N, C-alpha and C positions, 0 to 999 in steps of 0.2 A: 602492494604496499602494506606493511604491518603497521597499523595506525597506533597501536600501543607503543611500539618501539620508536616510531617517528616522534611521539611526544616525550620520549625519554621516561616512560612510566615503568615502574616495577610493581607487578601485581602478585600478591601472595593471598591465598585463601586458606581458611581452616573452618572447623565446625563452629557454629554459633551456639553457645551454651544456654541461650534464653528462649529457644524455639518452643519449649514446653509451656511458655506463657501465652502462646498464641492460640486463637480459636482454630478448630479443625479445618474450617473452610478455607482459611488462608494457607494452611500447610497443604491442603489438597491442590492448591493453585500453584504454589511455589516451593522450590528447594531454596533455603536461605543459609548463606555462609557468611562468616566474618571475613572481611577483605581488608587489606592494607594496600593502598595505592601510594607509592613512595612512603611518606610518613603519615599519611592521613588514613585514619580508621573509618571504615564504611561497611555497608552490608550489601551483599550481592544477591539479587533475586532472580532465580532461573525459573521461568514458567514451565510447568509440566506439559501444558498443551497451549492453546491459543490464549493470548492476553485477554483479561476480562475488559468489559467496556470502561471507558475513561472514568466515569464517576465512581464505579466500584474500585477501579485500580487506585484512584486517589485516596479513597477511604481506607483501603487495605494498607497502603504505604503509611498513612497517618497512624493507624493502629500499631504498625511495627515501630515507628519512630517514637511512639509514646512509651514503648518498653526500653528502647535505647536510642537516645536522640543524637544519632550520627547520620551522615549522608547515606542515601540509598540509591542504588543504580540497578537497572535491569540488565541481566546477562542474556543476550539473545542469540539464537542460531540463525534466525531468519525474520524478516519483517517486510510488510508491504510498504509501498510508497505512501499510501494513505496513513497507515499507523505511524510511520516515521515522522510525517508532517504533524500528526496529531500529538506525538510526544514532544517534538520541538516547540510547538506553540504553547504547550502547557508546562514547558521547562522541566520535563521528567528525564533525569539522566539515564543513559543507556550505553552499553558497549555491544556492538554487533560483530561478533567473531574478531578478526583482525582487520576488518575493513573500515569500520566507522566507530568513532568515540564521540559521545556528547556528555561531558562532565562539567556543567556550569559552575560547580562548587570549587573546581580547580583549574580546568583547561578544557578547550573544545577543539576537536578536529573532525571535520566532515569531508568525506571524499565526494567526488562528483558521480560516483557510480549509482545507477538506478537499482533500487532494491527489487529483488525478484519476488513476484507474487508467489505465495505458497499455494500453488494450484495442483500440485501432483497428488492425485487421489488414488489410493490403491483399493481400499475397501471403506464402505460407509461405517460410521459408528452406529451403535444400536439406536440411539436417539434419532440420527439422521435417517436410518432405514425406516423407522416407525413414521417419521414425518413424510417420507416418500410414499409409504403405503397409504397413509391418510390422504395425501394429495390424489392418489389414483382413484380413491373412492368418492371424491368430490364431484358434484355435478355443475361445476363452475369453471371458467377459464381463468379466474383470479383466485389465488389461494392465500387467504389472509392468515398469516402465521399465528397470531394470537388465538384464533378459533381452534387450532389444533391442540391447545392445552387442555381442553375438556376431555379429549380422548387419550392422549399419550402421557399426560400427567408427569411432566418434567419441569425443572426450574426454568425461569426466563433466560438465564445465562446458557443453559444446555440447549434450549430451543434456538437461541441466537446462533450458537455454534453449528447446530444442525442445518439451519437454512443457509448459512454461509458455506458450508460444505457442499450442499446441493448446488449453490451458485458456482462453486469452483469447478464443477463438472462441465460448465459452459452450456448446459442444457436448460438452464433456468435464468430468468432475468429478474432483478429486484426492482421493486417500485415502492413509492410511498403515497399513502392517502392520509394527509395530515400527519399524525404520529404513528399511524398504523402501517406496517410493512406487509406487502403481498408479493407473491411470485407469479410469473407467467412462464409459459413454454411455447415455442413455435410448433412443437411436435404434437401429433395426436397421442392418446394414452398407450396404444399398442406399440407404436414406434419408440415412445418414451421408455416404456418398460424394456424393450429389447436393447436399446442403447445403454440402459442403466444396469443391465445384467452383470457386466464384469465388476461392478462396484458392490454387488449384493452379497451378503453373507447369510449362510444357513442360520435360522433361528435355533437350531438344535445345539444345545450346550453339551449333552452327553446322551448316550443311548445304550441300552442293554436289554436284559430280559427279566421279567418277573413271573410269578405263578399266576394262573387265572384266578385263584382265590384272593389274590392281593389287589385286584382291580377295584377302584373306588370311584365315587362320583366326581372326583377332581379330574379324572382322566377322560379324554375324549378321543374318538377315532382320528387317526392321522395317517401320513404316508399313503401307500397304495390302497390301504383299507378305506381311507377317506376319498381318495381320488376315484375309486371305482363307483362311488355314488354319483359322480358327475360326468363319467365317461363310459366308454364301451369296454374298458379292460375288466377282466374278471378279478374279484377280490382275492387277495392272496390267502393261502390256507392258514397261515399264522397271522392273526390281527396285530395291527400296530396302534398304539395309543400315544397321546402326548399329554404332558402335565407342565404347568409353570414351575420354574425352579424354586419359587417362593413356597410352594406346597410339597416340595420333594424331599425335605430334609429327613423325613421319617422313613424314606423308602430305601431298601437295600437292593440295589440293582445287581443282577447276576451277569457276569461276563460270558458265562458258558451257556451255549444253547444245546439242550439235550432232549427236549421233548416238544414236538409240535402240538401234542394234545394238552400238555400241562402248562405251557408257557405262552406268553404273548411278548411282543417287543414293546418297549417303552422308551419314548423320547423325552428328555427333559429340555424344555424350551427356555430361552433367555427372557422371554416375556410371556404374558398370559395368551395361550393360544386362542382365547375367545375375545381378545382385545377388540378386534374389528368385526366380530361376529354380530349379525343382525338378529339371530334368534337365540343367542347365548347357549346353543346346543352343539353347533358344528363350527369347525375352523373356517375362517373366511377363506375364499378360494385363492386370493393373491398370496397370503401368507403360506397356504398349503403348497402352492406352486413353487414359491421361493425355497421352501424346505426340500423340494425334490430336484432342484436344479443341478445338484452335485451328482445325481444318479446318471450313470453312463448307460443309457438303455434307449435304443432307437424307438422301441415301442411306446415308452413313456413320453419321449420327446414329441412324437406325433400327436398324442392325446393332449398333452400340455399346450402345445401350440394351438390346437383347435379350441381348447377350453379358454385360452386367453382371448382368441378372436371373439368368442361368444360373450365374454365378460365385457370387453370394451366396445364391441359393436352394439350391444344392448345398452350400455351407458350413453353411447352417442345418440341412439334412438330416443332415449329417455330425455 
């Protein structure tokens, strides 16, 4: 059933010419268009990602209505049953594709269909992957989300999205301790890592070659060069280094490999390769392993598997 047609609504949208008056954080959350529902002018808010928490959503809608005081509705592609109920209880208008319409300022139509939980995860976001690595390094069975902020340094909203994405994998359970949220898992760390592998992304944003003379103190050993420090594989003849993308703007990476003696390989990482390092000199072993997962090399696979067992068996003994 097309809910909009069933209500006899005609929906037209166009650009909203006042979006430049909004703060950047709202524009980062929503695409905003001027809409006409029959003869009623309103604003359509399409979220770029997941909706912000209720208190933040209300404040952002209020800021938008201060600029143009007309009805506002959310234009949604998907929504969980929990968020649907949340919006209804707080009288926040929304249109869910052609299945569901809740417009208390003019009309309401709700279907009996259950909303599908948005649980299809293809790859973790960067923040979610950092939270996952942080969890792997904890010596507890209860992972308090707020404690991760000291390490991964993201906003509360980003951290909330990160732990929810972990929960969507069905490998974690969410709990509350007062106002604090913590996660648990029924898996040991090694099994957890192996089951999360399909969701993990390489931290390498870009790679190429630089001259030996261009190596500086922001660069640390990576790839097989770093792996050889922890395993029985021989170090490669050409060394590999990594650097945080924040410190890479001045570097001119060469795509062409022409001299094993004059060049080294350089990886530009999406986050600081020393973020989880204990000595601030070497890439932590878990991040290093994740950076090597895309390599199709049976020799490396065997060494990585053994290294993972050593990491997590040691943590269990500790």
